[in-house]
N, C-alpha and C positions, 0 to 999 in steps of 0.2 A: 691605796688603802684609805678609807674614810675613818676618821676618829671622832666625828662629831655628827650631830643631827641639826639640820638647818631648816628654818621655816621663815618665810617672808610674810609680813603682816602689813596692813595699811594704816593701822592706828599710830598716833604719835608715840614717840620713843618712851617718854616718861609714863604715859598711860599703860604701855605694855609692861614696863618694869614693875609698876604697881600691881598690875593684874597677875603677873607671874608670881610675885611675892605672896599675894593673897591665895593663889591656887596651891602654892607650896605649903602654906600654913594649913590649908584645908586638908592636906594629905599628911599632916603631922611633921612637916619639915620646918625648921627655923632657919632664917638667914643670919648666919653668924658673921659673915664678911660681905661687904658691898664695896667693891673696888672700882673707882672711876678711872679706867686706864687712860682715857684721853687727858684728863686733868693731871694725872700723875706724870705722864710723859711730857706734857707741856711744861710743868713746873720743874722737872728734873733736867730735861735736855732740850727744851724748846720745840719739841716735835709737834707737828700739826697732824691730826688724824680725825676720822669720823668718830661719832659717839660709840663708846665701847665700855660695857660694864660687866664685871664678873661678880656673880652672886654665889657666895659659898654657902650652900644649903646642906643641912644635916638633920637626919631623923635620929634622935638620941637612942631610941630602942634598937634601930637597925645598926647604928654605929657600935653600940655595946655588944650586940650579938656577933657582929663581924670581928671585932677586936678580941672577943673570947676565942674565936676560931683561929685567927691569925693576928698576933699582936703587932706585927710589923706593918699591918694595913694602915696604920695611922698616917703614913706618908701620903696617902691618897685622900685623907679626910680634911675638910675645912675646920672641923671641930676637934 
């Protein structure tokens, strides 16, 4: 069972992250959390890994509508 969508790109990592943030903003999403997993694991447990970022994106209007329908949905939202 797949629980993600994967795409491989040739651009530099930081350029892709910046572009994704811009594209999210163009669609009405804000990035409320930007977690550098590699840095966090390195500082906490000394683990080495490839670059890995989690962008917690949220569209406030969609979040509000979803929470009105199901108030427990907040466990899935970054906002």
